[in-house]
MIFIKE-299033 format. One line per field, with one value per residue (C-alpha): x, y, z. Coordinates in steps of 0.02 Angstrom, whole numbers, plus 50000, padded with zeros to 5 digits. Example, Ala and Ser with C-alpha at 12.3 -4.5 7.8 and 13.67 -1.06 7.14 Angstrom:
<pts>
px: 50615,50684
py: 49775,49947
pz: 50390,50357
</pts>
This chain:
<pts>
px: 50610,50527,50416,50367,50372,50396,50556,50625,50659,50723,50809,50856,51036,51062,50941,50956,50961,50789,50756,50625,50528,50380,50247,50223,50051,49904,49741,49571,49438,49344,49144,48990,49038,49189,49102,48948,49054,49080,49215,49324,49430,49626,49701,49632,49676,49724,49832,50020,50051,50215,50325,50165,50198,50073,49982,49830,49789,49643,49520,49602,49734,49841,49992,50127,50207,50335,50346,50501,50498,50358,50290,50229,50300,50247,50083,49981,49825,49699,49576,49451,49421,49581,49488,49441,49581,49590,49746,49736,49906,50071,50230,50382,50288,50430,50581,50703,50818,50921,50918,50869,50669,50674,50704,50848,50997,50963,50830,50767,50690,50662,50776,50705,50553,50614,50534,50519,50411,50276,50275,50159,50233,50090,50206,50171,50029,50137,50159,50340,50389,50580,50682,50834,50867,50981,51088,51155,51055,50912,50761,50627,50468,50336,50135,50023,49892,49938,49830,49962,50084,50207,50373,50560,50622,50801,50930,51026,51193,51178,51080,50956,50917,50720,50700,50574,50558,50506,50429,50458,50355,50484,50482,50644,50669,50749,50758,50802,50877,51005,51016,51068,51174,51034,51079,50993,51005,50955,50884,50897,50761,50699,50738,50871,51030,51090,51143,51212,51212,51251,51243,51108,51101,51194,51080,51158,51202,51085,50924,51015,50954,50847,50788,50621,50650,50480,50525,50409,50405,50258,50256,50420,50497,50590,50532,50635,50532,50608,50559,50691,50632,50515,50460,50514,50459,50577,50577,50691,50655,50758,50701,50885,50819,50829,51014,50973,51064,50911,50850,50771,50607,50532,50386,50348,50433,50351,50193,50056,49975,49783,49812,49824,49977,50064,50203,50205,50134,50310,50355,50226,50202,50093,49956,49837,49658,49563,49494,49667,49669,49840,49840,50001,49965,50069,50122,50071,50210,50069,50131,50114,49988,50120,50105,49964,49932,49859,49798,49768,49753,49882,49889,50038,50125,50143,50332,50298,50338,50175,50096,49995,49818,49835,49664,49697,49888,49893,49880,49685,49578,49455,49439,49316,49317,49397,49301,49322,49174,49083,49168,49156,49115,49154,49304,49341,49356,49507,49424,49299,49251,49382,49338,49451,49386,49467,49619,49723,49769,49676,49802,49768,49891,50063,50195,50303,50445,50435,50326,50345,50205,50200,50144,49985,49832,49689,49499,49366,49446,49667,49754,49933,50038,50194,50358,50469,50549,50575,50529,50532,50380,50541,50596,50438,50405,50207,50167,50027,50002,49843,49887,49772,49632,49659,49596,49544,49505,49482,49547,49430,49481,49393,49510,49507,49645,49611,49741,49870,50016,50128,50238,50128,50089,49966,49850,49846,49973,49995,50186,50303,50473,50392,50258,50109,49963,49819,49833,49839,49959,49949,50057,50066,49904,49791,49745,49755,49718,49865,49905,50099,50196,50379,50418,50548,50696,50828,50886,50977,50811,50874,50779,50787,50632,50531,50393,50323,50154,50039,49865,49792,49619,49595,49497,49409,49337,49411,49371,49396,49348,49540,49500,49617,49595,49721,49729,49821,49806,49967,50036,50065,50106,49923,49857,49803,49701,49645,49492,49419,49252,49240,49048,49084,48967,49012,49198,49325,49464,49635,49782,49820,49813,49969,50061,50101,50279,50271,50444,50473,50634,50525,50446,50317,50192,50087,49989,49867,49959,49900,50027,50071,50237,50309,50432,50428,50423,50336,50145,50019,49903,49764,49631,49559,49365,49361,49451,49360,49436,49301,49292,49181
py: 47694,47551,47569,47399,47339,47176,47223,47336,47294,47466,47531,47700,47691,47613,47529,47336,47199,47101,46948,46819,46699,46636,46710,46566,46599,46470,46503,46579,46498,46606,46525,46586,46564,46687,46819,46798,46864,47053,47123,47246,47320,47371,47475,47483,47682,47759,47881,47895,47819,47708,47620,47553,47510,47420,47377,47366,47427,47363,47377,47514,47501,47632,47662,47756,47805,47902,48086,48144,48335,48380,48435,48404,48236,48042,48016,47936,47851,47772,47632,47516,47380,47372,47469,47610,47730,47920,48047,48076,48165,48150,48088,48236,48413,48473,48438,48529,48432,48573,48745,48641,48588,48754,48792,48928,48919,48726,48594,48426,48373,48168,48190,48186,48054,47867,47701,47720,47625,47638,47540,47527,47520,47443,47488,47667,47676,47767,47765,47773,47848,47804,47847,47905,48069,48098,47951,48034,47987,47921,48016,47944,48052,47981,48043,47941,47997,47986,48142,48228,48282,48213,48255,48196,48088,48055,48097,47908,47946,47773,47802,47635,47641,47584,47544,47421,47447,47297,47308,47135,47054,47103,47281,47297,47388,47326,47402,47288,47421,47386,47395,47191,47186,47195,47236,47230,47355,47358,47532,47567,47557,47720,47739,47861,47776,47613,47463,47356,47344,47161,47110,46983,46944,46967,46953,46839,46879,46799,46897,47066,47196,47186,47328,47424,47288,47280,47176,47069,46932,46806,46625,46651,46678,46842,46890,47025,47066,47124,47186,47161,47337,47344,47150,47054,47031,46898,46841,46787,46672,46662,46531,46598,46786,46944,46942,46774,46685,46700,46582,46677,46623,46696,46776,46835,46880,46962,46943,47018,47150,47255,47393,47375,47456,47460,47346,47200,47241,47251,47332,47337,47263,47098,47165,47022,47059,47034,46856,46792,46832,46887,47028,47097,47294,47322,47467,47455,47566,47656,47820,47979,47964,47880,47730,47641,47511,47353,47247,47045,46895,46792,46627,46520,46365,46223,46277,46479,46549,46666,46633,46754,46721,46728,46747,46664,46677,46875,46979,47018,47153,47094,46984,46943,47083,47051,47003,47153,47226,47365,47523,47644,47808,47837,47878,48053,48049,48091,48187,48310,48508,48599,48768,48795,48862,48811,48867,48733,48638,48461,48313,48286,48423,48427,48579,48577,48599,48666,48834,49012,49012,49198,49214,49083,49072,48980,49030,49098,49031,48998,49159,49133,49288,49281,49218,49215,49309,49207,49154,48963,48886,48745,48875,48959,48917,48891,48785,48674,48497,48375,48199,48151,48019,47892,47831,48011,48158,48340,48482,48652,48818,48949,49100,49297,49369,49551,49586,49510,49611,49673,49493,49393,49221,49126,48970,48779,48652,48482,48446,48346,48342,48377,48539,48636,48738,48857,49033,49207,49343,49517,49647,49819,49810,49708,49503,49371,49179,49085,48907,48895,48709,48661,48661,48538,48448,48341,48202,48284,48417,48552,48678,48645,48744,48871,48869,48944,48995,48926,48988,49166,49248,49406,49418,49548,49553,49504,49313,49158,48985,48873,48657,48533,48339,48228,48066,47955,47779,47699,47630,47757,47950,48006,48214,48324,48486,48629,48736,48892,49002,49156,49121,48941,48849,48869,48797,48863,48728,48845,48777,48591,48439,48444,48278,48192,48110,47923,47890,47836,47932,48072,47938,48030,48043,48202,48316,48460,48621,48762,48933,49110,49170,49350,49370,49583,49615,49522,49592,49509,49371,49258,49186,49011,49003,48840,48679,48495,48372,48258,48099,48041
pz: 50108,50145,50290,50323,50520,50514,50417,50521,50686,50759,50914,50972,50958,50786,50650,50672,50520,50483,50569,50519,50626,50688,50812,50938,51034,51059,50946,51021,50947,50820,50814,50857,51052,51037,50923,51031,51203,51242,51162,51151,50962,50954,50970,51153,51134,50950,51024,51047,51214,51171,51302,51412,51588,51649,51839,51964,52123,52200,52062,51951,51818,51795,51619,51617,51437,51342,51280,51243,51252,51291,51477,51591,51524,51601,51579,51694,51604,51722,51677,51774,51635,51546,51380,51433,51484,51548,51586,51772,51770,51739,51859,51782,51818,51716,51614,51720,51671,51593,51475,51318,51383,51411,51212,51313,51200,51118,51096,51168,51024,51036,51212,51397,51428,51375,51414,51598,51728,51855,52001,52171,52359,52457,52636,52594,52495,52367,52166,52099,51922,51889,51738,51646,51553,51420,51469,51627,51788,51833,51929,52043,52089,52221,52238,52351,52215,52030,52002,52087,52186,52122,52193,52155,52299,52239,52082,52039,51969,51860,51713,51715,51525,51484,51666,51742,51928,52050,52233,52274,52420,52547,52496,52415,52269,52115,51946,51775,51640,51488,51288,51239,51428,51535,51732,51913,52043,52203,52274,52460,52579,52558,52360,52377,52329,52225,52350,52221,52023,51929,51739,51738,51549,51391,51225,51112,50939,50856,50937,50913,51037,51187,51312,51362,51511,51644,51824,51908,52022,51994,52084,52164,51988,51941,51752,51642,51500,51351,51178,51022,50938,50846,50795,50929,51118,51248,51424,51561,51682,51850,52003,52106,52141,52028,51999,51893,51817,51679,51538,51382,51282,51148,51168,50978,50824,50675,50733,50608,50721,50740,50638,50470,50400,50557,50653,50767,50945,51080,51224,51340,51491,51572,51711,51815,51849,51993,51945,51894,51699,51629,51471,51381,51332,51203,51074,50869,50766,50665,50607,50571,50728,50841,50928,50995,51131,51100,51215,51225,51344,51388,51462,51578,51514,51650,51674,51708,51520,51450,51301,51189,51144,50961,50839,50665,50684,50722,50886,50878,50810,50940,51092,51244,51363,51529,51670,51791,51912,51866,51858,51996,51861,51671,51617,51566,51356,51285,51151,51147,51200,51312,51362,51467,51628,51801,51858,51778,51612,51605,51572,51396,51347,51329,51324,51167,51281,51465,51450,51497,51654,51629,51459,51501,51585,51573,51650,51506,51386,51350,51334,51242,51256,51160,51236,51122,50958,50815,50628,50689,50760,50808,50935,50983,51177,51247,51111,51167,51089,51097,51050,50888,50914,50749,50612,50578,50675,50685,50786,50789,50884,50923,50908,50993,50895,50943,51064,50909,50861,50707,50689,50753,50712,50798,50736,50719,50676,50617,50737,50696,50609,50446,50502,50423,50516,50472,50585,50576,50513,50580,50483,50449,50543,50444,50475,50344,50372,50292,50257,50291,50241,50228,50430,50442,50534,50497,50559,50717,50744,50688,50573,50393,50325,50429,50328,50161,50154,50028,50045,50116,50154,50228,50390,50487,50658,50812,50796,50675,50673,50634,50577,50540,50479,50522,50430,50550,50474,50418,50292,50141,50185,50233,50203,50345,50273,50355,50348,50409,50473,50534,50559,50660,50533,50356,50336,50186,50140,50140,50031,49983,50073,50181,50146,50330,50355,50449,50465,50637,50688,50769,50877,50953,50809,50747,50875,50865,50921,50947,50951,50966,50917,50901,50755,50803,50981,51140,51186,51093,51121,51075,51183,51129,51191,51117,51053,51013,50964,50850,50765,50600
</pts>
């Protein structure tokens, strides 16, 4: 299958026919003056944060992203310069949208938190997150700080697909949403109910599909920023209010992106700095790792249309850094060591579906008690995931397995719809370290393979170090490799390289995943005393 993103425009609902066209944009100078300026490099985050909605409140920038079936959902990122980001919290504390998100009789893979919206309302100093779930209804959460606590404000019966929330200058709340047919809804003053909804634009057949709405009011004009998945970006403009009529202009199409082998930057948001400069933060399809945020400056035409600034006809790999005030502090790195101190997980962690909170704890390490009896990792609860840092990175886990029981399986996985892991099998009172590949799903996310052991070695004592190295550069399928150590110093490769799939249809990229499940009976446990993600 040809996975060249410039030739495959994709949508969640169908695969679009390919389209041709030239990207529209102004060129930045590439001479010594440009090179001498302080610069940033794209992607600004080489981790999987898709469907970005970005904004500024005072001197702080915030962004939200999709997380599908991972819990908590809707991570909120924070930055002081648009380049260096940290994970501050999650807007959706738990996916309490039905039993499938608990792995209870059903599964929520590739459902859950899709493209959603983040906004700030100055009148009550409150953050708002809005998103639809399962094409059934829309949920709105609020918090006075992005770290939380977040609480559900309301449920609205209209599913606002790929929504963009606008807090107008008169404090009215509007939502732009839809796929091909774009509508605008007005919410009540308290945001709890829908007052009105109206179709405002129907995408021409020559364009195909538009979705991923972001809603803005800029200089008295209303704009709906839309993506043509996965190779274009368009914008609608109205001079007559939020309900239109709107006219359309192409922002970019088939534009070369900043990640070799990756796709066209698209589906993100516009943000204005304190000095009045504008930027567009989009994502780049870059599987097997996922969808990576990239940043480019934007200028405006005299008649009010945005133009992405290009470098040699492409989205630049580097640009001059945004001119912003000095940050009040350094942001928290998204990689490094975690010893699971304190009373809660750090926001870099997300569970595969909702966890059973009675069977895990932190403080003096992470304790994972078995929560499911299964031979299928995709059905196992309390699998804890961490995004992979690109272009290559390594996760190393120090694991105390002295409390495992016969039939238990625990370890470190490269998790996606095609997975592999290194870990421990305890059977008949003996423990082995093994590498298992061949964990697979079909296109409906049903399990088609529960894994085959491809290598093993006996281990003694109660402690082992496990390591997974992941190459997530896009293009050809990339290798993941596994090794282990009994002293934390000398590591032994175990098993052949695992080929990480780069198909887009699971949407989320590969993750490092910590797991412990039973195949016979509950009661066993492991303790992760140290976890580290490192880069070369």
